[in-house]
N, C-alpha and C positions, 0 to 999 in steps of 0.2 A: 504494500500500500504506500502510495506516494506521500511524502511529508506535506502536511498543511503548512504553507508558508505565510508568515505575518509580517507586515511592514507598517511602521509608525509614520504617519504624516497627517497634516491638516490641510495640505495643499491640494485643491481639487484636481489640478492638472496632473500632479504626480499620482494621485489616487487613480485617475483614469488610466494612466500608463501602466501602473502596477496591475490593475485588473486586466488590462489588455494582455499583459505579459504572462498572466496565469497566477498571480498572487492570490491566495485563497481568502485572506482576511486583511482588511485595512483597519489599522489600529489608531484610535484617537485616545490620547493620553491625558487624562485630567489630573493625574497624581502629582502633587508638589508638597504636600504637608510632610515636613520632617525629612524630605529627601535630600535637600542641599546640605543639611547638618550631618547626616550620616554618611554622605558620599564626598565630604570635603577632601580635596586633594586628589580625587579620582577623575579620570578622563571620562565623565559621563554627561548625559544631557538631561536637563529638566525641561520638559516640553512646553508646559504652560498652555495646554490646549483648553478649550472652553466648550460649554454646552452648544454654543452657536456653531462651533467647528463640527460637532456631531451632525447637526442639521445640514451643514454645507456638504459634508462627505456623503451623507445619506442621499442627497439629491443627485449625486453623480455616479454612484456605484449601484449595480443591480445584481451581478453574478457573485461578486466577492461579498463575504459576510462583513458586517461592521462590528468590530470589537472595541469596547470602551473600558479602559482601566480607570476605575474611580479611586478616590483616596482611601487610605486605611480608615476603619471605623472611627468616627470622631463626633464630638458634640459641636454645637454652633458656637461661634465666637463673633467678635466684632468684625473679623475679616472674612469669614465664610460661614455658610449654612452648615447644618448637620448632615450626617450620612444619609438619612432618610430623604431629605430634600434633594440631595445630589443624585441619588439613585433614581428617584422618581423623575427628575428632569432628564436624566440620561435615557431612560426608557421611553419617555414621551418624545424625545428628539429622534428616536429611531434606532437605538442600539439593538443588535441581534444577540450580542453576548456582553456580559459584564464581568470584569475581572477584579477580584479583591486582592490587593497587594499587602505585604508586610504585616500580616497578622501574627500574633504571638499566643493567642488563647483560643480555646474551643468556643468560648462565648462570643468572640468577635465573628467567627465564621457563622455561628448560629444566628446572630443578628443580621448579617448580610443575607443569608439564605431566607430568613423570615421576611425581610423587607422586599426582596426580589419576588418571592412567593410564586416561583415557576413561570413568571411572565416572559422571561427571556432565559437563555442558557447562562449558566454560571461557570466561571473559571476561577480556581484558586491559584494565586501566585505564591508558592511556598518558597520563602526566602529568608527565614529566620531560624536560628538553632532551636529556639523555643518551639516553633511549629514542628520541626523535625522530631523533637522529643514527644510531642503529642499526636503524631501522625496517625497512629492506630485509632485513637479516639475520634479524631477528625474524620477519618474515612468511614466511620460508622454513621455519620450524619446523613440523612436523606436530602436529596436536592442538589448534590454536587455533580455537575455534568463533565467537567474536565479539570485537570491539574497541570500546572506548568512549574518547573523548578527554576527559580531565578538565581542563576549562578553568581551574578555580580554581588548582590547584597548578602547572599548566603555565605560566600567566601569572605566577605568583610566581617560578618558575624563570627566566623571561626578564625578570624585573623590570619587568613592564608594569603600569600603574596600573589597568587595567580588563580583566577577563578576556576580554571579547568583542573586544578588540583583536586576538586571534588569528584572528577571522573577517575583520577588516578588512585585516590584513597578509598574508593568503593562507596562513597556516600550516595552518589547518583544511582548506582546500580541497586543498592539496598532499597532506596525509595521507589524506584521503578518496579521492583518485584512486588512491593506492597500495593502499588497502584494497580498492577496487573491482576493480583489476587482479588482486589476489590472490584474489578471490572470497570474501572474508570479510565478513559483515554487520557494520555499524558504526553508531555514533551519537556524539553529542557533547553535553556540557553539560546544562543543565536549562532548564526554562521555568516562568514564573509563570502566573497566570490571564490570560486575554485582557485586554488593556488595561493590564496591570501590568508592572512591571520597568523598570530603568534603560534597557535595550533592550527595548521592548515585545515581549510574547510572540508577537504576530503576525509581527514582523520575524524573530524566531528561527525560528519554524515555517517561514516561507518559505525560509530558508536551508537548513533540513533537507531540504526537498523539492528545492531546486535542487541540493544536493550528494549526493542519493541516500541520505541518512541514514535509518535505520529504527528508531532507539532514542533515547529522551530521558527524563531524570529530571524528575519533578514536584518543584519546589523548595519550600522553606519559604514562599516568596512565593505559591505556589499554595494551600497549606493548612498553616498552622503548628498542627498538631493538639495540640501540647503546651500551647498557650496558649488553646485553646477547651475549656471545661469541659462544654458542652452537646453531647451526642452527636448530637442531632437537627440542630444547626447544622453539625457536621462532615459529616453526611450531606448536608445541603443544599449545602454548598460543593463537595463531591466530585461529586454528581450534576449540579449546574448547571454546574460548571467543566468537567467531562469532556464533557458534551453540547455546550457551546459550542466546545471545542477540536476535537471530531470534526466538527462542522459546518464549521468554518473549514478543516479539512483537506480536506474534499470540494472546496472551492473551489480550494485549492492543487493538488489532484490533477488537476483539469481543466486548469489552466495547465501543470503539469509534463508532462502527457501530450502537450500540443501541442509543446513543445520537444523531448521525446524522440522523438516521431514525426518531427519535422523532422530530427533528427540521424540517425535510421535511414535516412531518405530520402537525406539528403546523403551519408552514408557509401556507400550503394548506388551513387549516381551517380558519386562520386569513384572508387570501385574499377572501375566499368565504363569510365570514361574512362582510367584508368591502364592497364587491360588493353589497350584499343584503341591507346593511344599506344605501349605496349611492343611490340605486334605490328607497328605501322607502322615502328618504328625497326629492326626485324629485317629488314624487306623491303629 
């Protein structure tokens, strides 16, 4: 199964190009509460998108889904409304999916799911060590449609120097196994264009297929549309980049199918042997 690709933008021209190129989800990013403080000194982007941006993107995309990341669960202040009002506004503006970031407690997830109340699909962005510790309890909650592991913030939470260390130390694999057992679709992190990235995109894509992931973010390293003034160049980057990734995925799919077929065969043999031995011991 091909990876569902997601790209963050509030630019309607870029959104149209991304949809044309085959990007599955256009991502409007409302999150800003606490983000600058926890990512100080890190090369990351605070998007500062708005409810109006949701309406703008909704008007120009039809095939791609519209994903909106809201802020972490919060109360109203003098500067912004509470989570309920933000979620209600995002749904009214046309979101297909809502993503809850940076949660640390089961109660925060319960609040999010209760407010959404099944009106749109829900995505949890698991990106704190506290959420990792509570993941079994969280996965038992009804109403979770998808989960994505946020490697950037999660690596900061564990004080790791490189976010992909979470792949090397087994954290991502352990979480993916739990998601799979719970029957919840999942993804993790982002990818650059093929041949780019501190960890090359090819290596990351192979890990997605090995771990059964079905979602991934197209990072700024794939296309930093804010720095490209020529719309035709943006279109070229997207069309060429997506085409190459999809072609590479086909190769990964062939190898992944071999190992999954082997696992199914091995499981069948193991169970048959176990049943036979159990019967022999009863005799």
